[in-house]
N, C-alpha and C positions, 0 to 999 in steps of 0.2 A: 570304279570303286565298288559297284554292285556285284560285279563278277568276283572281285577279290574277296569281298565279304562273304559271298556265297561259298567260295572255296574254303575260307576259314571256318565258317559254321559247319560245313560238311565234315571237315577234318575233326573238329571238336566233337561233333555229335558221334562220329565213328569211334573216337577215343574213349567216350564214355562207356562203350560196350566192351572195351579191351580189359582183360584180367588185370586187377589192381597190382599184382606183383610184378608185372612187366614194366611198371613205371616208378613204383616207390615201394619201400619196405614198411612193414609194421615195425616201428622203431621201439625196441626194448633195450637198446644199448647205444653207446656213443652219445652225441649231442641230441638232447630231447627238445630243448628250447633255449633261446637266447634273445632277451630284450636288450638289444645293443644300446638303446638310449638310456638304460638304467643300470646295466651291469657294469662292473669295473673291468676295463680292458687291460688284460695282462696275460701272463703265461702260467698255467697251472701245472704243478709238479705232483706226480703220484707214482707209487710203487705197488702194483698188485701183490697182495699178500702171498699168493700161491705161485708167483713167477719170479724170475731172476732179473727181469728188465725194469728200468725206470723210464718214465715218459714225461715229456714236456709238451703241452698242447696249448693252442690259442683258444679264444672264446668261441670259435666256430667248430671246435672239436677236431681240428686238424693238427697233425703231428708237426711239431717244431724241431724237436731233438729227442734223442733217446740214448740210454746207456745200457749195454747188454753183456758186458764182459764178466760181470760177477758170476760166480758159480753158486751163489747162495740167494734164497729168497730173503726179503727184508726181515729184520728182527728188532724193532719194527719200523723205525723212523728213517726218513731221508730228507736231506736239505741241499739246496743249491747255494753255494758260497759266493761271496762277492767277486771272487776271481774266476768264476765259471766252473769251479770244481764241484763234484757231487760227493757229499759226505753221507754215508749210509751205514746203518747197523745191519748185521747179518744173522740169520737163523742158522746156528751151527749144530744144534742138538748135542750139547756138551754133556759133561758128566753129571751136572745138576739139572733138575727140571723143576721149574716153578709151576708148571701146569697152565701156563699162558704167558705170551710175550717173550719167549726165549730169544736170546741173542747170542752173545759170546764173542763177537768179532766186529771190528769197525774198519771200514775201507774208505779211501778217498781216491776218486778218479778225476782226471782232468777232463776238459771239454771234449777231447778226442777219444775218450774212453780208455785212456792209459792209466793203469793202477800206479799211483804215485806214493801211496803209503797205506799200510794196514797194521793192525795189531790184534792179537787174540787176547781176550780178557775173560777167560773161562778155565777153571780148574775144578778139582773135587770139593773145594771149599768156598768158592765164590764164582759169580757169573754176571756179566753185564746183561741187562734186559730192557725191553721196551723203548727207552728214549735216551737220546744224547743231545748235547747242545754245544756248539763252538762259542767260546768266549771272545771278546774283542781282542785279547792278547794272543789268540791262536790256540790256547789250551782247550781241552774238551772236558766237560762235566758229563757224568753218566749215572744212571740208576744201576745199582748192583745188589744182588741178593748175596747173603753170606750164611753159611751153614752154622747152626747152633744145635749141639747135641741135646738129647733129652735131659741130661744132667745139668747142662748150662741153662736150659729153659726153666727147670725147676729151681735152680739156684737163684734165678732172677725173680722168683716170687710168682710165677704164673700158676693159675689154678688148673691143675691137671684134670679135674673133672669137667672142664670146659673144652678139652681138646677134641677136635674132630678125629675120627679113626685114622686118617692119613698120617697124622703126626706120629702115632705109634708104629704104623706100618713103615714109614720112612725112617723113623728113629731120629727125626730132626725137625727143627723149625727153620724157616728161611726169611728172616727179617731183612729190611732194606738198609742200604747205606748209599752215600753219594761219594764218588771218587772223581778227582780232577787229575788229568794227565797232560803232559806236554809231549806231543808227537815227536818222534825222532825221524825227521824228514831226510836227514843226511844219509841214514842207513836204509831208508825206504820202509822201515818197519820198527816196531817197538816204541817204548815210551819211558818217560820218567814220571813217577807218581809224585804229585806236588801238594795234594791236600785231600783230606777225608772228613766226612761227617757220618756218624753212625746212630741210627735209631736206638740201638742197644745202650748207648751211653746216657739216655735221657728218659729212662723209665721210672714210673711210680706205680705202686700197687698197694691195695688195702687188704690183701688176702693173707699174707704171712708176715707177722710182726717181727719175726726173727731176722728178716733180711734188711740190708742197709737202705734199700729204696722204699721201705714201708712208709706210707703217709696217707693223707687225705687228698685224693685226686682233684676234687672240686676247689681245693685251696691252691692248687698248682696247675693252672691251665697251660703253663709253659712246658709242662712235662707230659709224657705219653703214658696213659693208663694201660697196664697190661691186660685189663679186662676189655679194652676197646669199647664197642657199643653194646656189650653184654651178650652178644651172640657167641655160639661155639667157635673156637679159634681154629682156622685152617693152618696148614703148614706154611703156605705163602701168606703170611699174616698181614703185612701192610699193603701188599699188592699195589705198589706205586706204578703209575703208568705214563706219567709225563713229567718233564723237568723244564723249567724256564729260568731265565736270568734277567734281572733288572740292573742295567749298568749304572743308572743314576743313583740307586741305593746300594749297590753291591750286595744284592740279596738273591736268594734262590727260592723259587716256588716249586712245590711238588704236589702232584695230584695223587692222593692216597685213597685208592678205591676201597680198601678194606675198612676204612673209617668213614667213607663218604665225606672226606674233608680235603681242603687244601692246607698245606703247612708251608710257612715261610720262615727261612733261617738266614742268619747273618753269614755272608761269605768272607767278610773282612777278618775273620779269625785265623789264627794258626791252627794246624791240626790238633795241637795240644789243647788250645783254647776251645776248639770245637767239641772236644771230648768232655768239657767241663761246663760250668755255669757262670763263668765270668770271662771278661776279655772281649776283644773285638770292638768295632766302632760303636756298637750298641751297649757294650758292657755286660752282655748276657751269655757270652760264650756260645755254645751250640744249642741252648734252649730255644724253643719255638718263640719267635717274635710275634707270630700271628697265626691263627687258624680259623677256618670258617667252613660251614656246610652242615655240621651235625653236632650241636652243643652237648648232646647226650653223652658223647665220648669223653667229656671232662666234667660230667655231673652238673651241667648247666641247662638242661632242657629235657624235653620229652619227645616222643615220636612226632608230635605236631610241630615242633620247631626245626625239624630236619629240613634242609633245603637241597642238599645234594643226595643223589641216590645212585651210588656206584659210578660216578662220573669219570670222564676221560678228558685229557688235553686242557688242563688249566694253564692259562698264560696271560701275561699282561698285555693290555692294548698299548701299542707303541706310541711314543711321543709324536704329536702332530696329527694323530688319527682321532676321529670322533670317539670320545670316551677314554681318552688317554689316561693311563694309570689304573683304570678299572681292570677286573679280571673276567675273562670269558671261559666257557667250557662247554663240552657236550655232556649234558646230564642224561645218562643212559636211562634212568627212570625205573629201575627194578624195584618192585614193591613200594611204589610211590604213595605216600600218605595222601588220603583223600581221593584217590583215583580207583576206579573199578577195574582197571587193567594197567599193565605196564605201558608206559608212554614216555618217549624221549623228548628232550627239548634242548635248544641252544640258549644258554643263560649268561647274563652279565651282572656283576654286582660291583659296588663302589666300596673298597675297603676303608676302614677307619684309620687313616694314615695322614700325617702332615707332609708338607713339602720337602722335609728333610728325611723322610722314610721312617719316622717314629710312629708306632701304632698305639692307639688308645686301648689300654688294658681293661678288662672287665672291672666294673665298679665295686664288686665284692664277691665273696665266695658264692659259687652257684650262679653267677651272672654270665651271660654269653658275650662273646666278641660281637661287635656291631659290623655291618648293619643287620636289622632284623629281616629284611626282605631284599629281593632282587631289584636291580635297576631296570633291566629289560629282559624279556624272555620270548622265545618263539617256540610254541608247542607244536611238535611235528604230528602229522596225522598218524593214527594207529597203524596204518599200513606201512609207515616208514620207521617203526620202532626198531632200534638197534640195541641188542642186549649187551654187547661188549664193543671193544675197540672204539673207533669214531673220534671226531674232532670238530671244533668250531672256533673260528677266530675272526677278528675285525679286519676289514679291508680299508684302504686309505679313504674311500668315498663314504664310509659309514655303514656300508653293507656288511653282512656277516657271511662268510663262506663255511658251509656245513658239510661234513662228511658223515653220512650214516653208514658206518664202515662195513657192517655185516651184509649190507645190500649192495655195496659198491656204488652208492648213490651220492653224488656231489650236487649241492645246490646253493645258490646265492640268494640271500633274502635281504630286503631293504629294512630300514628301521621301522617302516610302516607294515612290515611282515608280508610284503609282496615277493613271491618267487620270481626272479628275473633271469635266472640261468639254471639249467639243469642238465646233468650229464651222468651217464651210468657207465662204470668201468667195463670195457669190452674184452678184458683179458682174464683168462682162467689159468689153470695149471699147465695147460698145453699151449698157451700163447693166445693170440688174437682169435676171437670167436667170429662167427658169421652173423651179420645183421638178421634178426628174426629168430635166431637159434634160441632154444630154451636154455637159460642160464642154470647150470647144474648146482645142486646144493652140496655142501661139504659133508661127506659121510662121517668125518671125525667130529664135526660140530653142527648138529642139526639146525641151530639157530643162524648159521652163516651160509652164504653162497660162495661158490668157488671164485667169484670176481671180487671178493672182499678186499678192502683197502683200510689200512690202519688210520691214515690221516692224509690230508692234502694241503698244499700251500699254493697261493697265487702270488707271483712276483710282478711288480710294476714293469712296464716296458722300458723305463729308464733305469732299471736296476743295474748296478755296475757290472754284473756278470755278463750282460748282453752287449756291452760297449765294444764296438769294432767287429761284432760277429754277424754273419749272414743268417737271418732267421726267416727263411722262405717257408711258407706253409706247405706241407706235403699233403698226402692223402689222410683220410681218417684212419685210425688204428684198426677199427673193425673191418672185416672183409664183407664183400657183397657178391652174391652168387646168382643174381638175377640177370635177365637179358640186358639190363642197363650196363652191368659190369662187362658183359661179353661185348657189347657194342663199343665200350670204351677201349677195349683191347684190340679192336680190328683196325688195320691200316686204312686210312681214308684221306682223300684230298681235303674234304670238308667234314666237320663233325661237330655236332652239338651234344655235350655231355648232359646227363641228368643233373639237375640242380641239387645242391647239398647245403644244409640239411633239407630233407623232404620226408614228412611234413615239416613246416617251419613256422616260426613266430618270433620276432616279426620280420626277420631278414633271412635271405638265402643267397648263395653264390651260384652263378650260371657260367659255365665254362664252354668255350668253343675253340676249334682248331682249324687253321688254314694252312694248306701246303702250297698254295699259290696266292698271289695278290688278287683280291676280289673286292667288289663293292658289297658291303654287308649291311643287312638290317637285322635287328633283334628286337622283337616286340612281345609284349605280354597282353593277352586277351582274357576276358571273362567268358563264361559259358554262352553268352549271347553273341559272341563274336565282336564285342566292342573293345577297342584298343584302350588298355589301362595305362600302359607305359611304353615309350619308345626308348630303348636302352642304347642302341647303336644305330647309326645311320650315316655311313660314309665308307670311304676306301680304306682297306686294312691290308697291311703287309703280312707275309707268311709268319706263323707263330701261334702260340697258345694265349688265349685271353681269358680273363676272369672278371665278371661284372657282378656287382652287388645289386640286389633288388630288395627294396624295403617295402613291406606291406603294412607298416604301422597304421596308416590311415584307411586301410581297406577292410572290408568285412571278411570274416573267415569263409573259406569255401574252396572250390576248384578253380584253378587258373591254368592257362596254357602259354607256353613260350614258343614263338615261331622264329626260327633262324633261317635266313635266306642269304646264300652266297652265290651270286650269278643265278643260274637256273636251279641250283641245289636248294631244297627246302627240307626242313626237319622240325618236328614238333615234339615237345616234352610236356607232360602233365605235372602240375605243381599243386600242392595242397597247403593252404594257409590255415593253421589251426588256432582258433581263438575261443 
């Protein structure tokens, strides 16, 4: 025992003087940390904004599946359907340009990356953008911009002294509408348009008394004031960036960045009713059933009552999840009231709604929709501020998955605001990057990096899409160029791979390979040569093995893994970061 311990201490002491990069990387991408005892175990789907592939990873940051046949980067959202198909919008650079979130095409791929359906939804007068959502009946709802000429804008009562220069330059405004289509799967492409709702049909303004929509906006919070929040008007006026559906209420929620609000409308209407003010289950046609985030936009508040600041990804918490029925979002935090700097947050609020989907209207003219404040919020550090894109939504265990999109940063936060999982997108416009490589900034958008991601979702392991499928973890998406990677590629009868992730917290995976049957031991030591854990001790057949090592109850620091197969010995250095 003394000789063996002397041998171990000698090896460990020697390793302390070996260059750090020979054994681990400075991790700036891929899995950064995973507290497996607190994170929600599932599969995370994301589509790098600058690349055409879509990835599904496990909580260890290892690739489970990918889709790479599309010729388009996302434009912007992607979803994994219950049948295992990938539904994605595409950036097509069509005839219209919103100046952000362009799309124009929708594609559906099966699990094996075969294109089963697509449609183009982009012309010189309208274009799908940002977000889509498949309904329970298989139809798809989407956000769409439509072209309105200067003559149409002025006829609607807009104050042309409030136009930003781009409206005159483009000769148009691009308000939003919602379209619902039924995919034509038999033909493999195309659609039938089944329903529409247009912002343009629900305007009110106090600028021009000669127009039919003239009125007092604060007396009609169900309508949309042409003046918005009083700021100068951009061509991409509403700038909607997410759409969600509540099947229990048959209602649609839209994140309206231009107003810093969420709007909720009735989906039970016909298209004709949606263009008016009566009809549908709620009897209000296409008027807003509810709005929240910035009461100033309907004359019911001031800058101090604003709660949303150009937010993204407003969606309902699902039935059965903690906070079910509440709405979550990524509050980007531009020009946030009461803050000395822009700062982002993940927010949740409880809408004033009953069990049947009826909302409490303001008590009088100039009164805001309730609630007055948030139910829960997680304020991100200033270093994680994301000026645009991004998302946040509730997981089944009550944690919240947050995507700071401009940084390509994904993290899972508990209700007590503890970060228990963190991952940085390792894919830029040229594909997978190398661990430790500097992540380039986007020359077209100085506030973004080239690994930016619009939004991410994590699916439970029992999600229907995974039934009957082989989900064997592969390698990390990011590349490794160190001696470790070179060792891993060399043929060897016996081989110990570098643990991954490394550094780790609290757990890591240790792989080894045998080409012949051998008696194997795999032990973890501290820097004093003391055995911390004996992971393997017994006869093993030829093959590859993966062993989990949990450092939850250990102090942070340097540890060493000693692998022995017969007379063969190999040591790897591991770093537990706490």
